[in-house]
C-alpha positions as CSV (number, residue, x, y, z in Angstrom):
1,M,-29.2,-18.7,16.2
2,A,-30.0,-15.2,17.5
3,S,-26.5,-15.0,19.0
4,E,-24.9,-16.0,15.8
5,L,-26.9,-13.5,13.8
6,S,-25.9,-10.7,16.3
7,N,-22.3,-11.7,16.1
8,S,-22.4,-11.7,12.3
9,R,-24.0,-8.2,12.3
10,K,-21.3,-6.9,14.7
11,A,-18.6,-8.5,12.5
12,W,-19.8,-6.8,9.3
13,S,-20.3,-3.5,11.1
14,V,-16.8,-3.6,12.4
15,L,-15.5,-4.5,8.9
16,I,-17.4,-1.8,7.1
17,V,-16.6,1.1,9.4
18,S,-12.9,-0.1,9.8
19,T,-12.5,-0.2,6.1
20,L,-13.9,3.4,5.8
21,A,-11.5,4.6,8.5
22,F,-8.5,2.9,6.8
23,T,-9.5,4.4,3.5
24,V,-9.4,7.9,5.0
25,C,-6.1,7.2,6.8
26,F,-4.6,5.9,3.5
27,M,-5.8,8.9,1.6
28,V,-4.1,11.2,4.1
29,W,-0.9,9.0,4.0
30,M,-0.7,9.5,0.2
31,M,-1.4,13.3,0.3
32,F,2.1,14.4,-0.7
33,G,1.8,12.4,-3.9
34,V,-0.4,15.2,-5.2
35,I,0.3,18.4,-3.2
36,G,4.1,17.6,-3.4
37,I,4.1,18.7,-7.0
38,P,3.3,22.4,-6.4
39,I,5.4,22.3,-3.2
40,K,8.3,21.0,-5.4
41,K,7.9,23.9,-7.7
42,M,7.5,26.4,-4.9
43,L,10.7,25.2,-3.1
44,N,12.6,24.4,-6.3
45,L,13.3,20.8,-5.2
46,N,15.2,18.2,-7.3
47,A,13.9,14.6,-7.8
48,T,15.7,13.2,-4.8
49,Q,14.3,15.9,-2.5
50,F,10.9,15.4,-3.9
51,G,11.2,11.6,-3.3
52,L,12.1,12.3,0.4
53,L,9.3,14.7,0.7
54,T,6.7,12.2,-0.5
55,A,8.2,9.3,1.4
56,T,8.6,11.0,4.9
57,P,5.0,10.2,6.1
58,I,5.6,6.6,5.0
59,L,8.6,6.3,7.4
60,T,6.6,6.9,10.6
61,G,3.6,5.0,9.3
62,S,5.9,2.0,8.9
63,L,8.0,2.2,12.1
64,I,4.9,2.4,14.3
65,R,3.3,-0.7,12.8
66,V,5.0,-3.2,15.1
67,P,4.0,-1.5,18.4
68,L,0.5,-0.8,17.0
69,G,0.0,-4.4,16.1
70,I,1.1,-5.6,19.6
71,W,-1.1,-2.9,21.3
72,T,-4.0,-4.1,19.2
73,D,-3.5,-7.6,20.5
74,K,-3.3,-6.3,24.1
75,Y,-5.9,-3.5,24.2
76,G,-8.1,-4.1,21.2
77,G,-8.4,-2.5,17.8
78,R,-11.2,-0.1,18.6
79,I,-9.4,2.0,21.2
80,V,-6.1,1.9,19.4
81,M,-7.5,2.9,16.0
82,A,-9.5,5.8,17.6
83,V,-6.5,7.2,19.5
84,L,-4.3,6.9,16.4
85,M,-6.8,8.8,14.2
86,A,-7.3,11.5,16.8
87,L,-3.6,12.1,17.0
88,T,-3.3,12.8,13.3
89,V,-5.9,15.5,13.0
90,P,-3.9,18.4,14.4
91,A,-0.8,17.4,12.4
92,I,-2.8,17.3,9.1
93,W,-4.3,20.8,9.8
94,V,-0.9,22.4,10.8
95,L,0.6,21.2,7.5
96,S,-1.3,23.9,5.6
97,Y,0.8,26.5,7.4
98,A,4.2,25.1,6.4
99,T,6.5,27.3,4.3
100,E,10.0,25.7,4.5
101,Y,11.2,22.3,3.3
102,W,12.1,21.2,6.9
103,H,8.6,22.2,8.0
104,F,7.1,19.7,5.5
105,I,9.5,17.0,6.6
106,V,8.8,17.4,10.3
107,I,5.1,17.7,10.0
108,G,5.0,14.9,7.5
109,L,6.5,12.6,10.2
110,F,3.4,13.2,12.4
111,V,0.9,13.0,9.5
112,G,2.5,9.6,8.7
113,L,1.1,8.1,11.8
114,A,-2.1,7.5,9.8
115,G,-0.3,4.8,7.8
116,G,0.0,2.7,11.0
117,S,-3.7,2.0,10.9
118,F,-3.2,-1.0,8.7
119,S,-1.6,-3.0,11.5
120,V,-4.4,-2.1,13.8
121,G,-7.3,-3.0,11.6
122,T,-6.0,-6.2,10.1
123,P,-6.0,-8.2,13.3
124,Y,-9.0,-6.3,14.6
125,V,-11.3,-7.3,11.7
126,A,-9.8,-10.8,11.2
127,R,-10.7,-11.9,14.7
128,W,-14.4,-11.1,14.1
129,F,-14.6,-13.8,11.4
130,P,-14.0,-17.6,11.2
131,K,-10.7,-18.8,9.9
132,K,-12.2,-19.8,6.5
133,S,-13.3,-16.2,5.9
134,Q,-10.4,-14.3,7.3
135,G,-8.7,-13.9,3.9
136,M,-11.9,-12.2,2.7
137,A,-12.2,-10.0,5.8
138,M,-8.6,-8.8,5.6
139,G,-8.9,-8.3,1.8
140,V,-12.0,-6.2,2.3
141,Y,-10.3,-4.1,5.0
142,G,-7.1,-3.9,2.9
143,A,-9.2,-2.5,0.0
144,G,-8.9,0.7,2.1
145,N,-5.7,1.1,0.1
146,S,-8.0,2.6,-2.5
147,G,-7.6,5.8,-0.4
148,A,-4.6,6.4,-2.6
149,A,-7.0,6.7,-5.6
150,V,-9.5,8.8,-3.6
151,N,-6.6,11.2,-2.9
152,K,-6.1,11.5,-6.6
153,F,-9.7,12.4,-7.2
154,I,-10.1,14.9,-4.4
155,A,-6.7,16.6,-3.9
156,P,-6.2,17.9,-7.5
157,V,-9.7,19.5,-7.5
158,L,-9.0,21.3,-4.2
159,L,-5.5,22.2,-5.4
160,V,-6.5,23.8,-8.6
161,G,-9.5,25.5,-7.1
162,F,-8.1,26.8,-3.8
163,G,-4.4,26.1,-3.7
164,W,-2.5,23.2,-2.1
165,A,-3.0,24.5,1.5
166,M,-6.7,23.8,1.3
167,V,-6.0,20.1,0.9
168,P,-4.7,19.3,4.4
169,Q,-7.4,21.5,5.9
170,V,-10.2,19.5,4.2
171,Y,-8.4,16.2,5.0
172,A,-8.3,17.1,8.7
173,A,-12.0,17.6,8.7
174,I,-12.6,14.3,6.8
175,M,-10.4,12.5,9.3
176,L,-12.3,13.9,12.2
177,G,-15.6,12.9,10.7
178,A,-14.3,9.3,10.0
179,L,-13.1,9.1,13.7
180,V,-16.6,9.9,14.9
181,L,-18.3,7.3,12.6
182,F,-15.7,4.7,13.5
183,W,-16.3,5.1,17.3
184,L,-20.1,5.0,16.9
185,F,-20.3,1.9,14.8
186,S,-17.3,-0.2,15.8
187,Q,-17.4,-2.9,18.5
188,S,-15.0,-4.5,21.0
189,D,-14.8,-8.1,22.3
190,P,-12.6,-8.9,25.3
191,A,-12.2,-12.5,23.9
192,H,-10.1,-11.1,21.1
193,L,-7.4,-9.8,23.3
194,V,-4.1,-11.6,24.0
195,P,-4.1,-12.8,27.6
196,S,-2.6,-10.2,30.0
197,N,0.1,-12.6,31.2
198,V,1.6,-12.7,27.7
199,K,4.6,-10.3,27.7
200,F,6.0,-8.1,24.9
201,M,8.9,-10.4,24.2
202,D,6.7,-13.5,24.2
203,Q,4.8,-12.0,21.3
204,L,8.0,-11.3,19.4
205,K,9.5,-14.8,19.7
206,T,7.8,-16.0,16.5
207,L,9.8,-13.3,14.6
208,K,12.7,-15.7,14.7
209,D,10.9,-17.8,12.1
210,P,12.6,-17.4,8.7
211,K,9.2,-17.5,7.0
212,V,8.5,-14.1,8.4
213,L,11.5,-12.7,6.5
214,K,10.2,-14.1,3.2
215,Y,6.7,-12.6,3.8
216,C,8.4,-9.3,4.5
217,Q,10.2,-9.5,1.2
218,F,7.0,-10.2,-0.7
219,Y,5.1,-7.5,1.0
220,S,7.8,-4.9,0.4
221,I,7.0,-5.4,-3.3
222,V,3.2,-5.7,-3.4
223,F,2.6,-3.1,-0.8
224,G,5.8,-1.1,-0.7
225,G,5.8,-0.9,-4.5
226,Y,2.2,0.1,-4.6
227,V,2.7,2.9,-2.1
228,A,5.9,4.1,-3.9
229,L,4.3,4.1,-7.3
230,S,1.1,5.7,-6.0
231,L,3.3,8.6,-4.7
232,W,5.4,8.8,-7.9
233,M,2.9,8.4,-10.7
234,V,1.2,11.8,-10.8
235,Q,4.5,13.6,-11.3
236,Y,5.6,10.9,-13.7
237,Y,2.7,11.5,-16.0
238,V,3.3,15.3,-15.8
239,G,6.9,15.0,-16.7
240,E,6.8,12.1,-19.2
241,Y,3.7,13.0,-21.1
242,G,3.2,16.7,-20.3
243,L,-0.2,16.3,-18.8
244,D,-2.2,18.7,-16.6
245,I,-2.1,17.6,-12.9
246,R,-5.8,16.8,-12.9
247,V,-5.5,14.5,-16.0
248,A,-2.3,13.0,-14.6
249,A,-4.0,12.2,-11.3
250,L,-7.0,10.6,-13.0
251,L,-4.7,8.3,-15.1
252,A,-2.6,7.5,-12.0
253,A,-5.8,6.4,-10.3
254,C,-6.1,3.7,-12.9
255,F,-3.2,2.0,-11.0
256,S,-4.2,3.1,-7.4
257,L,-7.9,2.2,-7.6
258,P,-7.7,-1.5,-8.7
259,G,-4.6,-1.8,-6.5
260,G,-6.7,-1.0,-3.5
261,V,-10.3,-2.1,-4.2
262,L,-9.4,-5.5,-5.7
263,R,-7.5,-6.5,-2.6
264,A,-10.8,-8.0,-1.4
265,V,-10.9,-10.2,-4.5
266,G,-7.4,-11.3,-3.8
267,G,-8.5,-12.3,-0.3
268,V,-11.3,-14.5,-1.7
269,L,-8.9,-16.1,-4.2
270,S,-6.4,-16.7,-1.4
271,D,-9.1,-18.4,0.7
272,K,-10.0,-20.6,-2.3
273,Y,-6.7,-21.4,-4.0
274,G,-4.2,-20.8,-1.2
275,A,-1.8,-18.0,-0.5
276,H,1.1,-19.8,-2.3
277,S,-0.6,-20.1,-5.7
278,V,-1.9,-16.6,-5.7
279,T,1.5,-15.1,-4.7
280,W,3.4,-17.1,-7.4
281,W,1.2,-15.8,-10.2
282,V,1.2,-12.3,-8.8
283,L,5.0,-12.2,-9.0
284,W,5.1,-13.5,-12.6
285,V,2.5,-11.0,-13.8
286,S,4.3,-8.1,-12.0
287,W,7.7,-9.2,-13.5
288,I,6.3,-9.1,-17.1
289,C,4.6,-5.7,-16.6
290,L,7.6,-4.1,-15.0
291,F,9.9,-5.5,-17.8
292,L,7.7,-3.7,-20.4
293,L,7.4,-0.5,-18.3
294,S,11.2,-0.4,-17.8
295,Y,11.9,0.4,-21.5
296,P,12.6,4.1,-21.9
297,Q,11.5,6.3,-24.8
298,T,14.0,5.5,-27.5
299,D,14.9,6.7,-31.0
300,F,17.3,4.6,-33.0
301,T,18.6,4.8,-36.5
302,I,19.2,1.8,-38.9
303,F,21.4,2.2,-41.9
304,T,19.6,0.4,-44.7
305,A,20.3,0.0,-48.4
306,N,18.2,3.0,-49.1
307,G,19.8,5.2,-46.4
308,P,19.3,5.7,-42.7
309,T,15.9,5.0,-41.2
310,T,14.9,6.2,-37.8
311,F,12.5,4.3,-35.5
312,H,10.9,5.3,-32.2
313,L,10.3,2.7,-29.5
314,G,8.5,3.5,-26.3
315,L,5.1,3.2,-24.5
316,N,2.4,5.7,-25.4
317,M,0.3,7.1,-22.6
318,Y,-2.6,4.6,-23.2
319,T,-0.4,1.5,-23.3
320,F,1.5,2.7,-20.2
321,T,-1.8,3.2,-18.3
322,A,-3.1,-0.2,-19.3
323,L,0.1,-1.9,-18.0
324,M,-0.1,0.1,-14.8
325,A,-3.7,-1.0,-14.3
326,I,-2.7,-4.7,-14.7
327,L,0.2,-4.2,-12.3
328,G,-2.2,-2.6,-9.8
329,V,-4.5,-5.6,-10.0
330,A,-1.5,-8.0,-9.4
331,F,-0.3,-6.0,-6.4
332,A,-3.9,-6.0,-5.0
333,F,-4.0,-9.8,-5.1
334,G,-0.5,-10.1,-3.7
335,K,-1.2,-7.9,-0.7
336,A,-4.1,-10.1,0.2
337,S,-2.2,-13.4,-0.4
338,V,0.7,-12.4,1.9
339,F,-1.7,-11.8,4.8
340,K,-3.5,-15.0,4.1
341,Y,0.0,-16.7,4.7
342,I,0.1,-14.9,8.0
343,S,-3.4,-15.8,9.1
344,D,-2.7,-19.4,8.2
345,D,0.6,-19.7,10.0
346,Y,0.2,-17.3,12.9
347,S,-3.5,-17.3,13.7
348,H,-2.9,-16.6,17.5
349,N,-0.4,-13.8,16.9
350,I,-1.7,-12.0,13.9
351,G,-1.1,-8.5,15.4
352,A,2.6,-8.8,16.1
353,I,3.4,-10.6,12.8
354,S,1.2,-8.3,10.6
355,G,3.0,-5.4,12.3
356,V,6.4,-6.7,11.3
357,V,5.4,-7.6,7.8
358,G,3.5,-4.3,7.5
359,L,6.7,-2.5,8.7
360,A,8.7,-4.2,5.9
361,G,6.1,-3.1,3.3
362,G,6.0,0.4,4.6
363,L,9.8,0.7,4.6
364,G,9.7,-0.4,1.0
365,G,7.3,2.4,0.3
366,F,9.6,4.8,2.1
367,V,12.9,3.8,0.5
368,L,11.7,3.3,-3.1
369,P,10.5,6.9,-3.8
370,I,13.9,8.2,-2.6
371,M,15.6,5.7,-4.8
372,F,13.3,6.6,-7.7
373,G,14.4,10.2,-7.3
374,A,18.1,9.4,-7.0
375,L,18.0,7.3,-10.1
376,M,16.2,10.0,-12.0
377,D,18.8,12.6,-10.9
378,L,21.6,10.2,-11.8
379,T,20.5,8.9,-15.1
380,G,17.8,11.3,-16.3
381,I,15.7,8.3,-17.3
382,R,12.2,8.3,-15.7
383,S,11.6,4.6,-16.4
384,S,14.6,3.8,-14.2
385,A,12.0,3.5,-11.4
386,F,10.5,0.5,-13.1
387,M,13.9,-1.0,-13.8
388,L,14.6,-1.0,-10.1
389,M,11.2,-2.6,-9.3
390,Y,11.8,-5.2,-12.0
391,G,15.0,-6.3,-10.3
392,V,13.4,-6.6,-6.9
393,V,10.6,-8.7,-8.3
394,W,13.1,-11.0,-10.0
395,V,14.9,-11.6,-6.7
396,S,11.5,-12.5,-5.0
397,L,10.6,-14.9,-7.8
398,I,13.8,-16.8,-7.3
399,W,13.3,-16.9,-3.6
400,L,9.8,-18.2,-3.9
401,Y,10.8,-20.8,-6.4
402,W,13.6,-22.3,-4.2
403,T,11.6,-22.2,-1.0
404,E,8.2,-23.3,-2.1
405,V,7.6,-24.0,-5.8
406,R,10.1,-26.8,-6.1
407,R,8.1,-28.7,-3.5
408,T,4.6,-27.6,-4.4
409,E,2.3,-28.2,-7.4
410,V,0.9,-24.9,-8.6
411,L,-1.5,-26.2,-11.3
412,G,-3.8,-29.2,-11.4
413,K,-6.0,-31.1,-9.0
414,N,-3.2,-31.4,-6.4
415,A,-2.5,-27.7,-6.4
416,V,-2.5,-25.9,-3.0
417,G,-6.1,-24.8,-2.2
418,A,-7.6,-26.8,-5.1
419,Q,-9.5,-29.1,-2.7
420,A,-10.9,-26.2,-0.7
C-alpha cells in the first residue's frame, strides 16, 4: 500500500511539473503570433512573408519530434526534456537583438526546438499511469497547449508597455525558471525505458502500419489547425475588425484557451467512450464551424418590385468569437482522442509513434500559416484560411467514414467505449 501511494505521488508530481514545462514551451513556440505583428510592420512584410515568419519555429519543433520521441524511449523523459529546455534559453534571448528578416527566420528555427517537448512529455507521463488512465494523463499534459493562450495574455502587455524586444527577454527568464522547477520535481524510472538491445530501426518498424498515416492526418487538423489558427488569429482580428492588439489577443485567447485546457477533458472522454467515437464527433463539429467561418463579409443587392435592396451577410465579432471557441473545444477533444488511439494500439512504442504523429501535426501547423498568407495575398479574402481548413476536415471525415464508421456503431449501447 505504501509503495502504491509513493508511486501515485511520483506520477502526479511528474504530470504536474511536466505540464507546467510544456505550457511554457508552447508559450514560447507561439511567440511570433503576437510579436510578429509589429515585426511585420517594421519590416513591411506581406501576408505570405508574415505566415512564414510565424511558422518557422513550428518547422523545427515538428521535425525534431521523431528523434525526441525515440530518445525519450531510450534515455527517459526527464533528461531529454531538461536538455531540450536548456538549449532554447539562449536562442529566445538572442531573438530580442534581431533586426533583419533573415535574423528572425534563423533564430526562429532554434526557438522552435521548444515545440518538440510534446513528443518527450507524452510518453514520459503516460508510462507513470495505468493503461485505463493514460488518456487522462496525456490529456492533462496536452493541456499545456494552453500556453498559446498564456502567450496572448502576457506578450501584448509587454509589447505595448516596453516594445516587442522585451517579450523574448522575459520569455527566456520564464523558460529558465520552468527548467529549474522541472528538474527539482520530476522523477525517473529505469523500468520505463525501452530495452537497450532495441535498435533505432526496430522502433520505426511499426510506422509501416497504415493506421499511423490516418492518425497523422487527423492530428494535422486538430493540432496543426490549432497551432496555425493560434498564430493567425491576432492579426486576423486586427485586420478584419480593426481591433487594438491587446483586445485582439484577448478575443483570440477564446479559441486558444479552451483548445488547450480542455484537452484533459477530451482525454477523460476518450478513456470512457473510446477514441473513435470522440474523433468522429470532433470532425463533424469542426466541419460545421469551419463552414460558417468560411463565409466572407458580403454585400449583395436584390432588385425588388420597389427598387434595389442591399443586404449585408457576414459574421460579426461576437458570433465569430463564439464559433472559434466551439472550434477550440472540438480541437482540444480531438487532440486527446488521437493520442488515445496511439496508447491503445502502440502501448509499447508510444514514444516513436507519438513522435511521428506529432511531426505530422506540427508540419500542419507549419504549412497552414504559409498557405493562409498565400491565399490572402492571392484572393484578398481573409476567411480563405477557414475555407482551406474546411476542405481538409471534409477529406478526413470521408477517410474516417470509409475506414471505421461503416464497421462501427457510434451511438447506442454497442458503441465503442459504451461498456467501459
